[in-house]
Structure formats: structure tokens, C-alpha cells
N, C-alpha and C positions, 0 to 999 in steps of 0.2 A: 487423242491420239494427236501424233505428229502429220502434220500438212506432209512431208514428204515418208515414203514407205519403200523401204527394201526392196519390196518385190509381191507376190501374189501371196496371201493370207486370208482363214477364216481364223477371226479372232473370236474365243468361245469365252464367254465372263461367267465363271463358274460362283460366282456370288449372288448372279442373278439367277442361277438355276434352284439355287439352295434358295432363295427369297420366293421366289415361286408357287416351290415345292412346301413352304414354310404358310404360304397363303393359302393355297388351296386345301390343306390341310386343316389351317385356324377354319376354312370356309364351312368345314362338311362337318371337323368332329368326328373325325373317325378315322381308323385308319387308312390309310393310302397306299397304293401300291405305283409304287411311279415306274411305264413302261420306258422301260432304256435300248429295247431292240434297232436296228438297222442303222448298228456304231452308231444307238444316241442318237437318234434323226439327226445323223451326222454332224452329230456337237463329242463324238469320239465316247466312247463306248464305257470305259472305264471313271475318267474323270467326272462322264456324267453322273455316274451313278452313286460316283463319290458324293459329290454335289449334292444332289438330292436325299441322299442318307442324311447329311450335314442339316438338311433344310427341314427334318425329321419326317421323311418314308420313311414306314414300317417294311417295306419288300420290293423286290424288284422285279419286272417284266419282260419277259425278253418273246419275238418268236423260235427260235430255234434254237434246241439241244446247245450247240457251240455256241451262242453267245454265252448260254450258261455255266459252260464248261471252262469260259475264259474270265468272267466274275469270279469263280472259284478261285483259278489260280491267281490272280491278283489278291485274293485275301479276301475276300466279300465273303463275310458271313451270314448274312440277314435271310432270309426267306426269298430264297426265287421262284419262278415259276416259269417254263419255258412250254408253251402250248402248240407248236405248228411240225409237225412230225407226219413222217413217210414211214410205209412198210419196211422194217428192219432196224430201225432208230436205234441207235444202242441203248437202251435205257437201264444194262447195267450199267455204263458209266455215268449215266444221270442218277442212281440210287446211292452210286459208292461217294456221288459230289455232295448229295443230300439234296439234290435239286429235286424240287416240285413237277410235275407231269401235267399235262391234260389231256385226254382222252376224248375223242369224238362218237366212238363208234366198239362194237365188244370187237372184234379182231386187234385193235387195238389196247382193249383191255387185255387180250389173252397174251399179247408181246408184252405187256408190263408186267404182269405177270407169273411170265416167266423167267423174268430176269432180277423181279424178287425174290424165289425159289432160288437162282441160280446164286444171286448173292449173299440170298439171308437175309438181305434188307428192306422189308417191307417199302413199299410205296406212301410217299404221300401225296393224294389224284385229287387233281378238281377232275367233273366232268362238266361238259360244256353242251348245251340245250342249243337248238336253232331254231331262235322265238321269233323268225320271219326274216332276216337278213341272209338266209340262204347263203352262207358260206362257211365259216367252218360252227361244228353243230351238231349233236345227234337231233335227227326230225321229229315231232311230236310224234309219231309212230314207232317211234326205233328208243323212244329215251324209257318207255317203263322195260323193256328188254336190258339195256345197256344198265339203269340204276338195277334191276335185280342181280345180277350178273356183278355188280361189283360191291352192291351187299353181300355175294355166297362170295366173292374174293376176300373182304373184311372179317368175314366168321371165320373164313380159314387162316388168316395171320399175312394173311400176301401182302394187303395195302390199310392204308386209311383215309377215307375221306374228305377230304381238308376242304373243300372247295365245289360249290356249284354256281355257274355264270353263265355269261351270254354276251352277245356283244349289238350296241345297239344300230341302226340302218339308218336314222335319222331325226338326231339328240340334236346337228345343228340345227336343223329347224325346229324349236322347241314345240312348235303347236301344231305338230304334224299329226295325223289320227294315227299314223302308225307308235308309236309311241307309247300309246296305252295298250294299243294291242301287244306290242311285246313285254309289256309290264303284265298283262293278264296272262299271258304264257307263260313268260318266268315263272311267276305264283303258280301257276298249275304243275310246272315243273316240278318245282320245290317241296308241291303236298309231295306230288307223289315219291319225291327220295324221302323223304319225313316220312311216308306211312313204310315206305320199308326200311326204318330203321336211320338212315343216314341224317344224324340229327346234331351233330357235334358240325358239321359242313359250313364253312363261312359265304356267305353271299356276296358275290360281285357284280355290277351289272354297267357299273356309271365306267365310260370314258370320259373322254375331257371334253367336250363339249354338255353331255351331261350332268359334270361333277360343276361346271358354271352354272347350267341353266336349271334343271331336273331334279329336285331334292326326293321327289319319289322314288326315282333310280337308285340312291345312294346308299340303302343294306344296309349291311355291317362295314363293308373296304368300298373304297371307291380306286381307281383305275386308269388316272391321268396319263397320257403321253405328250401329246405337242403343249398341250397347256404346260409342262412343268420348262418347257422351252422357252417360253414370253408369250407366245404365239395364240392370237385369241381364234378358237376351234369355232366360233362365230364367223368370222371372216371380219370382225368388227375391231376395234382399239383395245389391245388387250389392259390398258393400265386401265378401264371399267373393271375388271376383274382382280386388278392388284396387282398383274404381272408384266414386266419388261422382256422384252426379245433377249437372249443372251449371245445371239451370234450376228458379229457383224464381218461383211466381205470385201476386202479389198485387196486394193491393184496398184502397182506406178504407172505412170505415161511413159513410154519406151521411146515414144518421139512426136516430135509438133510440127507444123510444117505453114507455112503460109499459103492459101490456095487464091485463082479468080473463080470469080462468079462462075458456075455453070459448068464445073469440072464434075465427071462422074464418081461416087464413090462404094465402095467396094465392088464385091461384084453382084453382078447385074446392072451397076447403077442405079439402087433403085432411091438413089438421095441425090440431089443437085443442089447445092447452094444457092440463094439467090441474088447473094454479093460478096461481096473480098474476104475472106474467114479465115479463121486457124481451126484445122484440125488436129485432133489427140488420139496418136494408136494407143490403145490400152492391151494388152500382149495376154491374154485371156478370153479363150472363146469354148464353145459345144463342147470340146474335147474336155475343159473346165468342169462342165458342166450348168454353164452358161447358154440361156437355154437360146436358140438359133430363132425360135418364131418373137425374140425382141428386138431384131430389127427394126430400126425407125419405130417401135412403139415402147421397149421397159426405159422406164430411166433410172438416171444414175448421177452421184454428188461428186461434182469437180468444179475445182476454182468457182467455189462458195456459192454455186447454182443447183440447183436439177437440172437436167441435160438429155435429152431422149440420144439413146443409139441412132446415130447413122448413118444409112445403107445395112447392108445384113449382120449377121455376127456370123463370125469365119469360125474355122476349126479354131484356130490359137490367136486371135484377135479380133477385137472391134473398134470401130470407129466413133471417136465422138467433135461434134458441130462448136468449139466454143464461141464461135463469134469475134469478138474484141479484147479477150477477156488474155491475163498472161497468165501461161500455163508453161511450165518447163519440165523435160524429161525428168522423171523421180519424182515428180507430183502425186501425191494421194490421189486416186481415183475411189469414190466405194457403192460400191453396188445396192449394197443393204446393209441395216443394222437397226437398232430401237429408233430410231426420228429425230434424237435431239439433237442434232447437231445440223440438221437440217436432212438428212443423207436419206436417199427411199428406203420405204420399210419391205422385207418379202413382202406384204400383202399387198404393196401397189405392186410390183413386180407378177404376183401372181396375177394381180388385175388386171395387167398390163398383157400380157401371155393367153392368159385365158386359161389357169390350170388355179391347182392350192399351194397354196405355202408351204406343206408336206415337202412337194415332190422338189421343191426349189433347195430347203435345207437339207434334204435326206442325197439328194445328187451333185452337189458342190462338191468338188475334191479333185482330181488331177495334177495342176503343176498348182495350186493352191498348197499351199503348208497352213498346218495348224497352230497356233496360239492359243494358251491357253493366261488371262487375265483373273483375278480375286487368289482368295486364299480356301473358299469352303471344299473340304472334303481333299485338300491336297496334301501328299505324303511325303 
């Protein structure tokens, strides 16, 4: 990339997404469902999906039905699973578009059966068991009744159960005792389903962290999300897992000015330079997904070095102190990227503002435009 920037942009490397997917699939040697929810974790739903498929993904996972239907509208035909539904979800649209759906409870199963009968299209269903996350999934007490209801609906021709799954609570801490407990509960849930005759369902438990660290959770298929985009789910160096971050966030300096020592910088004057210096105004702020907590903490690359944001991040802008470095309006400022040009990584930002890189990449937007590089999955 040039050291000049036309404006604020999120640059997404499609080839990196494809290569990450290929590396993960090679690691597990079994089918892989690439999760592209939340607008492809901020990388763009359809381009990210196509790049992941180019890298060898066998299926795609999304949270809500609207995301699945957008993939179908874009011409993507591989299996797509949507799993987060509220009462009254238009399951008829899902079945008509050949979208696989997950249910957690008997009332949701009843809605799916009703849609299957109305459309004449049997559902392809996943059943989710709560094995300890206490979020989605049927509880251990509710699971047998849900399984029995699904088995009856299968006998009636209303659906086929193609997946049994759950989600990890502590996979990013590979030695945590909850991992073994969740695996045990999942195995017990699977045994109940198998005894009920649901013998063809594919098993999937592993999220990104489990995909890179917990082979005992891989079962029939893995379901990575953040790792597809090249970020380490364990909070370390993604290169250790053969991954490369796909997102670079950059902006252009809007103004530079020489100021004397002792001036107050930005709201509240929380930063004051100790000597005469050059300040650089960068025209993006918390309205664009730059965390306000980054003030006086978060690093950016400007004039060949990492520099900490000076003072508070404002709604539309923040300031850098670059000392005596030569910076001109229009020069590039990189918030985060892969790190190979000396720029901070999303993990560095996450550490600085006490959050996770998931939040950073999914929230960046506002006046940032998105630009794609690479050819993987391009049409």
C-alpha cells in the first residue's frame, strides 16, 4: 500500500481469507463450515463467503436467516446453516431457499414443522444442545423431549436431522476444566439422539479456538469463525496457526500543525506534549468504530513508527503526536493490519483498550469505505 491515502478505508485481503480457510481445513482433515455472520465479521458477508469457499470451505454458517437469504440471493449454493431465531421466524423462506436451520426448543421445532407442511419442503434441521454455555441450545433436561419430537417429525416426513451441535464456553483456554465437561455432555446428548434413530446427523462442536487447539472437539466437522479472517482466537500470534489477518484499517491525515509544549490536546486536555511537537489530525472517531477507550492508549502507524493516540478519541477524529517526524495532510495512518509493515495488529488494539479483536473488526465502519484486494472468490 502507498504511504498516501485517499480516505478512510477498510482493506480486506480475499486471498488471506482463502488461505486461512485452507490452512484450517488442512489442519483438521475433515469438512469445515466457515462462519460468515455479522457481515463476515466486518469483512463483508458475500465476498468473505466466496473467499472462504475458494479456500475449501464445505459449508457456511450465519446467525440469522436474513444473512442466509442474502447468500442465496448472491448465487451461493453450498449448504448454509442459520441458527439464531425468534418466534415467528419465516421458516418458509428458509426452506424455499434450501437453508438449513437449527432449533433449541420444541416450540421452535413446531414452527419449522408448520413451515415444512405449508411449503411441501422438508426441513434440513440441526438440533443444538446446551452443554454448558447457557446460551443457545436445549438444556440437558429438555434435550430428550426435543430429540423425540424431532424423531417423530422425521418419521412424518417433515424434516431430516442433518446436524447435532453445541458451542464451547472456554475453548480459548484449552486447559480449562469446562472443556472436558462440555465434551462429555455433548457425547451424552449425541447418544440420546442416536438411540432415537437420528443416526445420520453430522456432529459439530469446534469453534475457532477449538479448531486450532482441541482435536478432541473436531467430530465430523469444525465451525471456525474469527480464525477464517486470520485472527488468533487464543489471543496470540496468528502465524503460529498458519493464519494471516485479512483486514487493514487505514485513514489519511487531515491536518498537521506545529504546537508548543504544554498545550492541551483534544477534549478534557488529557494529553499535553512536554516539548514543541507536531500534531496530526486523523478524521475518524468513535462514530466510525474507533473505540473511545483508545485515547492515550491505542497505537497507530504514522510516519514510519507506531504512535499512541494523543488525548481522547472524539466522535469524528483523533490526534497523534508525531514529534519532529515529517507528516503531510493526506499521508497514510494505519490503525491495524497484519503487522508486516510495522503497523499495529487488531490484537494490539484489543489489548490496549481491554476488549477482544472480534469486537474491533465487526464494529469498524461508519465513514470507512471497504475495498477488496486479492482474487479469491471474486466474480
